[in-house]
C-alpha positions in Angstrom: 74.5 99.8 78.1 77.5 99.4 80.5 78.1 95.6 80.8 80.6 94.2 83.9 80.5 91.3 86.5 80.3 93.5 89.6 77.1 95.5 87.9 75.4 92.9 85.3 73.0 91.8 88.3 71.4 95.1 88.6 69.5 94.6 85.5 68.3 91.4 86.8 67.7 93.2 90.3 65.9 96.3 89.0 65.1 94.8 85.7 61.4 95.3 86.4 61.5 98.6 86.7 63.2 99.3 83.7 61.0 97.8 82.0 58.0 99.5 83.0 60.5 102.8 82.4 61.4 101.7 78.6 57.7 100.7 78.2 56.6 104.4 79.2 59.2 105.9 77.2 58.6 103.5 74.0 54.7 105.1 74.7 55.9 108.2 74.8 57.9 108.4 71.7 55.2 106.2 69.7 52.5 109.2 71.0 55.2 111.8 69.3 55.4 110.6 66.7 51.0 111.0 65.6 51.5 114.8 66.8 53.0 115.7 63.6 50.7 113.7 61.4 47.9 115.5 62.9 49.4 118.5 62.0 50.4 117.9 58.6 46.7 116.9 58.0 45.5 119.9 59.6 47.5 121.7 57.4 46.6 120.0 54.1 42.7 120.7 54.9 43.5 124.6 55.3 45.5 124.3 52.0 42.5 122.3 50.3 39.8 124.0 52.0 38.3 120.8 52.7 38.7 121.1 56.7 35.4 121.0 58.5 34.6 122.0 62.5 34.3 118.6 63.6 37.6 117.4 62.2 39.6 120.5 63.7 37.5 119.6 67.1 38.7 115.9 67.0 42.2 117.0 66.0 42.7 119.1 69.1 41.0 116.2 71.6 43.8 113.8 69.9 46.7 116.3 70.5 45.3 116.9 74.2 45.1 113.3 75.3 48.6 112.7 73.4 49.7 115.2 75.4 48.4 113.9 78.3 49.6 110.6 77.6 53.2 112.3 77.3 53.1 113.9 80.7 51.9 110.6 82.7 55.1 108.5 80.5 57.6 111.1 80.8 56.7 111.4 84.8 57.1 107.2 85.1 59.9 106.7 83.0 61.7 109.3 84.9 60.7 107.7 88.2 61.6 104.4 86.7 64.8 104.8 84.9 66.2 107.9 87.0 65.4 106.7 90.1 66.6 103.0 89.4 70.1 105.2 88.5 70.0 105.9 91.7 69.4 102.7 93.5 72.1 101.2 91.9 74.3 103.9 92.8 72.9 103.1 96.6 73.7 99.8 96.3 77.3 99.9 94.2 78.7 102.1 96.8 77.3 100.0 100.2 79.0 97.5 98.6 82.3 99.4 97.9 82.2 100.5 101.6 81.6 97.1 102.8 85.0 95.9 100.5 86.9 98.7 101.8 85.7 97.8 105.5 87.4 94.2 104.3 90.9 95.4 102.6 93.9 95.5 105.2 96.7 97.3 106.1 99.0 96.3 102.9 96.2 97.9 101.1 95.1 101.3 102.5 99.4 101.8 102.8 99.7 101.3 99.3 96.5 103.7 98.2 95.9 107.2 98.9 92.6 108.6 100.7 91.7 111.4 98.0 91.8 108.3 94.8 89.4 106.4 96.9 87.3 109.1 97.5 87.1 110.0 93.4 86.0 106.2 93.6 82.7 107.0 95.9 82.3 110.1 94.4 83.3 110.7 90.2 83.6 107.6 89.2 80.2 106.2 90.9 78.3 109.4 89.5 79.6 108.4 86.3 78.4 104.9 86.6 74.8 106.6 87.4 74.9 108.5 84.3 75.4 105.7 82.5 72.4 103.8 84.5 70.1 106.6 84.4 70.5 109.5 81.3 72.7 106.7 79.0 70.1 104.5 78.9 67.4 106.9 78.3 69.2 107.9 75.1 70.0 104.8 73.9 66.7 103.7 73.6 65.4 107.3 72.6 68.5 106.8 69.5 66.7 103.0 68.9 63.1 103.9 69.1 62.4 107.5 68.4 65.4 107.6 66.2 64.9 104.8 64.2 61.3 105.2 63.9 61.5 109.1 62.8 63.4 108.4 60.4 61.2 105.5 59.0 58.3 108.0 58.8 60.8 110.5 56.6 61.6 107.6 54.9 57.8 107.0 54.4 56.9 110.9 53.4 60.0 111.1 50.8 63.3 108.4 50.2 65.1 110.9 48.5 65.3 113.3 50.7 65.9 110.8 52.9 68.9 108.8 51.4 70.5 112.6 51.6 70.1 113.3 54.9 71.1 109.8 55.9 74.8 110.7 54.3 75.9 112.6 57.5 74.4 110.4 59.5 76.8 107.8 58.8 79.8 110.5 58.9 78.3 111.2 62.5 78.7 107.5 64.0 81.9 107.6 61.9 83.4 110.1 63.7 81.5 110.3 67.2 83.3 106.3 67.8 86.5 107.5 66.9 86.3 110.5 69.3 85.0 108.5 71.7 88.0 106.2 72.3 90.1 110.0 72.7 87.3 111.3 75.3 87.6 107.8 77.7 91.7 108.4 77.4 91.4 111.6 78.4 88.3 111.2 80.8 90.8 108.9 82.6 93.1 111.3 82.6 91.1 113.9 84.4 90.3 111.3 87.5 93.8 110.9 88.1 94.3 114.7 87.9 91.7 114.7 90.5 92.6 112.2 92.3 96.0 114.1 92.8 94.7 117.1 93.9 92.2 115.9 96.2 94.9 114.0 98.2 97.2 117.1 98.2 94.5 119.3 99.1 93.2 116.9 102.2 96.9 116.6 103.5 97.1 120.0 103.5 93.9 120.4 105.9 95.2 117.5 108.0 98.6 119.3 108.2 97.9 122.8 108.4 99.0 123.5 111.9 102.5 122.6 110.7 102.0 124.2 107.6 101.7 127.3 109.8 104.0 126.7 112.5 107.2 125.9 109.7 105.4 129.1 108.2 105.6 127.0 104.7 101.6 128.4 103.5 103.3 130.1 100.4 105.6 127.5 99.3 102.1 125.2 99.7 100.2 127.4 97.8 102.5 127.4 95.0 102.3 123.4 94.9 98.4 124.0 95.1 98.3 125.9 92.1 100.9 123.4 90.1 99.0 120.7 90.8 95.7 122.8 90.0 96.9 123.8 86.9 97.4 119.9 85.7 93.9 119.5 87.0 92.6 122.3 84.9 94.9 120.9 82.0 93.5 117.9 82.1 89.3 118.6 82.3 89.8 121.4 79.7 91.7 119.0 77.1 88.6 116.6 78.3 86.1 119.3 77.4 87.4 120.1 74.0 87.0 116.7 72.8 83.9 116.5 73.9 82.8 119.7 72.9 84.2 119.2 69.2 82.4 115.9 68.7 79.0 117.9 70.0 79.6 120.6 67.7 80.4 118.1 65.2 77.1 116.4 65.8 75.0 119.9 65.4 77.2 121.1 61.9 76.1 117.9 60.7 72.7 118.3 62.0 71.6 121.6 60.5 73.7 120.3 56.9 70.8 117.7 57.2 68.3 120.8 57.8 69.6 122.9 54.9 69.2 119.6 52.4 65.9 118.5 54.0 64.6 121.9 53.1 66.2 122.5 50.3 64.6 119.2 48.3 61.7 119.4 50.2 60.7 122.8 49.0 61.7 121.7 45.5 59.0 118.8 45.7 56.5 120.9 46.8 57.2 123.5 43.6 56.9 120.4 41.4 53.6 119.4 43.2 52.2 122.9 43.1 53.2 123.2 39.6 53.1 119.6 37.8 51.3 116.5 39.7 50.2 116.0 43.7 54.1 114.4 44.8 54.8 116.0 48.2 52.4 118.7 49.7 53.4 121.4 52.4 51.4 119.3 55.2 53.8 116.4 54.0 56.9 118.9 54.2 55.6 120.1 57.4 55.3 116.6 58.8 58.9 115.8 57.4 60.2 118.7 59.2 58.5 117.8 62.4 59.8 114.4 62.3 63.3 115.7 61.6 62.7 118.0 64.6 62.0 115.1 66.7 64.7 113.4 64.8 67.4 115.9 66.2 67.7 115.1 70.2 68.4 111.4 69.1 71.0 112.5 66.8 72.7 114.8 69.5 72.5 111.9 71.8 74.2 109.4 69.7 77.7 112.3 70.7 76.3 112.1 74.3 76.1 109.0 75.0 78.8 107.8 72.9 80.8 110.4 75.1 79.0 109.4 78.5 79.7 105.5 78.0 83.3 106.3 77.3 83.1 108.1 81.2 81.5 105.1 82.3 83.6 102.5 81.1 86.9 104.3 82.7 85.3 104.3 85.7 83.8 101.3 85.9 87.4 100.0 85.3 88.9 101.5 88.1 85.9 100.6 90.2 86.1 96.7 89.6 90.3 96.9 90.1 88.8 98.3 93.8 86.4 96.1 93.9 88.6 92.9 92.7 91.2 93.7 95.2 92.1 90.8 97.2 90.4 90.3 101.0 94.1 88.8 102.5 92.4 88.9 105.9 89.7 86.5 106.4 88.6 83.9 108.2 90.1 80.4 107.9 88.1 77.4 106.4 88.2 75.0 109.4 87.4 77.8 112.2 87.6 76.7 115.7 84.1 78.2 116.8 84.7 79.1 121.0 82.0 80.4 123.5 84.4 83.3 124.6 87.8 84.5 124.5 89.7 84.1 128.0 92.4 86.1 127.5 95.7 83.9 127.2 97.9 84.7 124.6 101.6 82.5 123.4 103.5 83.8 121.2 105.5 80.6 120.0 108.6 80.8 118.1 107.1 83.8 115.6 109.1 85.5 113.3 107.0 88.1 111.2 108.6 90.8 108.2 105.5 92.6 106.3 103.8 91.8 103.1 106.0 92.7 100.0 109.1 93.5 102.1 112.0 90.7 103.0 113.3 92.3 106.1 112.0 90.3 109.3 110.8 93.1 111.3 110.0 89.9 115.1 112.4 87.4 115.3 112.1 84.5 117.0 109.5 86.2 119.7 108.9 83.6 122.4 106.6 84.3 125.5 103.4 84.0 127.1 100.7 86.1 128.9 98.4 84.3 130.9 95.1 85.0 131.8 94.6 88.1 133.7 98.3 89.0 134.3 99.5 92.5 133.2 102.1 92.4 131.2 104.7 95.7 129.8 106.5 95.5 126.6 109.0 98.3 126.2 111.5 99.0 123.6 113.4 101.5 121.5 111.0 103.2 118.8 111.0 100.9 116.1 111.3 97.6 117.8 108.8 96.3 116.6 106.3 96.8 119.9 103.1 97.8 117.7 103.7 95.2 115.5 103.1 92.6 118.2 99.6 94.3 118.5 98.9 94.4 114.9 99.0 90.4 114.8 97.4 90.1 117.9 94.6 92.3 116.3 94.8 89.6 113.5 95.1 92.8 111.0 98.1 90.6 108.9 98.4 86.8 108.4 100.9 84.3 110.2 101.9 80.9 110.0 100.6 78.1 111.8 100.5 77.9 115.5 102.8 81.1 115.9 100.5 83.1 118.0 98.3 81.3 120.3 94.9 82.9 122.3 93.8 80.6 124.7 95.9 77.7 123.0 94.3 78.1 119.7 95.9 79.0 116.6 94.6 82.9 116.0 95.2 81.9 112.1 91.9 79.3 113.0 89.5 81.4 115.4 86.8 83.9 113.5 88.0 87.3 113.3 85.4 88.7 114.7 85.6 86.6 118.0 89.4 87.7 118.4 88.2 91.6 117.6 85.4 91.4 119.7 87.3 90.1 122.7 90.2 93.0 122.7 90.2 96.8 123.7 92.4 98.3 122.1 93.9 102.0 122.4 96.2 103.1 119.4 99.4 104.6 119.3 97.9 107.5 117.0 94.8 108.0 118.2 91.6 108.6 116.3 88.8 110.6 117.2 85.7 110.8 115.6 83.5 113.7 114.5 81.0 113.4 116.7 80.2 114.5 120.1 82.3 113.0 123.0 79.6 110.9 124.7 79.3 109.4 121.2 83.3 108.6 120.6 83.7 107.4 124.1 80.8 104.7 123.4 81.5 104.1 120.3 81.8 99.9 120.9 77.7 99.6 121.6 75.3 101.8 120.5 73.3 101.7 123.7 75.5 102.8 126.4 74.4 103.7 129.5 75.4 107.7 130.7 76.5 106.9 133.8 78.2 104.1 132.6 80.1 106.9 129.6 81.1 108.8 132.4 82.2 105.9 134.9 84.8 105.0 132.3 85.6 108.8 132.0 86.3 109.4 135.2 88.7 106.0 135.5 90.6 107.6 132.4 90.9 111.2 134.0 88.9 112.7 131.3 85.8 113.3 132.9 86.9 116.4 135.0 88.0 118.2 131.0 84.4 117.3 129.4 82.5 118.8 132.1 84.4 122.4 131.6 83.5 122.3 128.0 80.1 124.1 127.3 78.3 121.1 126.4 80.0 118.7 127.9 79.7 115.4 127.2 77.5 116.5 124.3 80.6 118.7 122.7 81.2 118.3 119.3 84.9 117.7 119.0 85.6 118.3 115.4 87.1 116.4 112.2 90.0 114.1 113.9 89.6 115.4 117.2 91.0 118.8 116.2 89.4 121.0 118.9 91.2 118.8 121.9 94.5 118.4 123.0 96.8 115.1 122.7 96.2 114.3 126.3 92.7 114.6 125.9 92.5 112.6 123.1 94.3 109.8 124.6 92.6 110.1 127.5 89.2 109.7 125.3 90.6 106.4 123.8 91.4 105.1 126.6 88.2 105.3 127.9 86.8 104.2 125.0 88.5 100.8 125.4 87.6 100.4 129.1 83.4 101.0 128.5 83.9 97.8 126.0 85.0 95.9 128.7 87.4 93.5 127.0 88.9 90.2 127.9 91.9 91.5 126.4 93.0 95.7 126.7 95.5 96.6 124.7 97.7 99.9 125.1 99.8 101.3 123.1 102.2 103.9 124.3 98.4 105.5 125.4 100.4 107.8 127.9 103.0 109.7 125.9 100.9 113.0 126.1 99.7 112.7 129.6 101.7 113.9 132.8 102.9 111.5 135.1 100.6 112.2 137.8 97.8 111.6 135.1 99.2 108.5 134.0 99.6 106.9 137.9 96.3 107.8 138.2 94.9 106.1 135.6 97.1 103.2 135.7 96.2 103.3 139.6 92.4 102.7 138.3 93.3 100.2 135.1 94.2 97.9 138.2 90.9 98.1 140.1 88.7 98.1 137.0 90.7 95.3 135.5 91.1 92.3 138.2 91.1 88.9 136.4 91.7 90.5 133.0 94.3 90.5 130.3 95.7 94.0 129.8 99.1 94.5 127.6 100.8 98.2 127.9 103.3 99.5 125.7 105.3 101.8 126.8 108.4 104.2 126.5 108.3 105.1 129.9 109.7 102.9 132.6 106.8 104.6 135.4 104.3 103.0 133.0 104.9 99.4 133.0 106.9 99.6 136.1 104.3 97.4 138.0 103.4 94.4 135.7 103.2 91.0 136.2 105.9 90.8 133.6 107.8 93.4 131.8 109.0 92.7 127.9 112.2 94.3 126.6 111.8 94.3 123.1 115.4 95.2 121.0 115.3 94.7 117.0 112.6 92.6 116.7 113.8 90.1 119.3 113.2 89.5 123.0 116.1 91.0 125.2 114.9 90.3 128.2 111.1 89.3 130.0 110.9 89.2 134.2 109.5 92.1 136.8 111.2 95.3 137.0 113.3 94.7 139.5 114.3 91.2 138.3 115.3 93.3 134.8 117.0 96.0 136.5 119.4 93.6 138.2 120.2 91.6 135.2 120.0 93.2 132.0 122.4 95.6 131.5 120.1 97.4 128.7 116.9 98.2 130.8 119.0 99.1 133.7 120.8 101.8 131.3 117.0 102.8 130.1 115.5 103.0 133.5 118.9 105.4 134.5 118.5 107.6 132.0 115.0 108.1 132.3 115.3 108.9 136.0 118.1 111.5 134.8 115.9 113.2 132.4 112.9 113.3 135.3 115.2 114.7 137.8 116.6 117.3 135.0 112.6 118.7 134.6 112.1 118.5 138.1 115.0 121.0 138.2 113.9 123.2 135.2 110.1 123.4 137.2 
């Protein structure tokens, strides 16, 4: 049996199912042990010529009844033991997914998706097997194995004493080998993680690989990782196979001992005294036949338990990972967020680093205003967004929303009030309609189309064969970069948030489309806070306030004309981008 703080509760939750299943198993095992006795009695009766027709009919009836009981019992223990193992698998997978949703950005920056998927597939399967076949084998060993061994001992202690010696050797050997298989199973799981990570990364980056004509190099790299995976699997299989073969070898040794001594005892019975009949030998052989499965199960159970323990350790490490971002104990409940944002001498560095990404940030975004944030790559613009979305923890009163410390506000309240268009647009493997209406389960079709019009993507969508019901493929692989951006904008607009954050959301569209969408935003977002992060001056030129960030610091803030006159860096950016635009026009 497998125990751990994350799974112990399932023994209580599903205890009644396990008890019914085990009760059915006990009945089946008990009935199985009665059949050899009937067969032995028939053989003794035939040998002694004392068997009558009524006895034969009764024996046939008894075997038929026992057979029916075994059929029903086996059906019940499969339903209640194996079925319960799948219920536990379902519950534990849900628990893991809920925990995964709560883990911070820091955790996912340190873990690879292939390794996490291995937890949800291979490791959970190993744990499920421990609750299903593992539990069955354990009780078969304890019930069927012990009772069969007892029946054999009752028939003849001498044969049973000799047969017990290999059984002890099996137990000692299996215990030693299980430690080896446990380590090899962990190594096999790690190899599978590495293979999954590499494969997944190549699938996502297949266009880059083809563009750089690096297929052969990636194939060679995959072959090396696959060879490691093969070696780890073969090494594990060798150890587990050795255990199974060794158990079978000892079983055959016991069979030889049993037949040799049993035949000798029958010989004595025939020639000297009534010690051991042919019927007794038949019973003994039948009991040993029932004992073979529990003996084989010892090796499998130890092997399966070693796997399950290794997997449970990995799953437990995942479930024990700290949830860094969570509500404060003394939350401030507000009816709704209005949209005022205050940065109050905010200084921030990412967890486990010493470099300050943002330094002494001070500015206010008034409710209903449109604010543009501009700066060179790596200046800290996206970090500001992450902090407003409450993806990291801050010091007290460094960031305020509606004059409330963001650390005191419920996380759900904050995120419900924010619509976000990320820098790297993520499109789900679903139809376009569902991608746009992601924020709600029952969006009106007309509203979806209206938001698509506002984001200037409607005309593109209606050109697709299935229009809004077009399946876009994994991560929107069938869409262009500009189409992904505009679908992401439509998704955020449909949410109708009090605060809209657009992080470099026009980088993949032309200036004409950009102007159209911004014009639509001004109409749609009246009275609501809008934050636009951009590299192009044209994107934020009409904002109520522009924040220029350089190296994590605010270099200047004000309207476009004001910054052009007072800030040298801003003026250089304007002139530089103007020249680039003129050069592009000449080329065209």
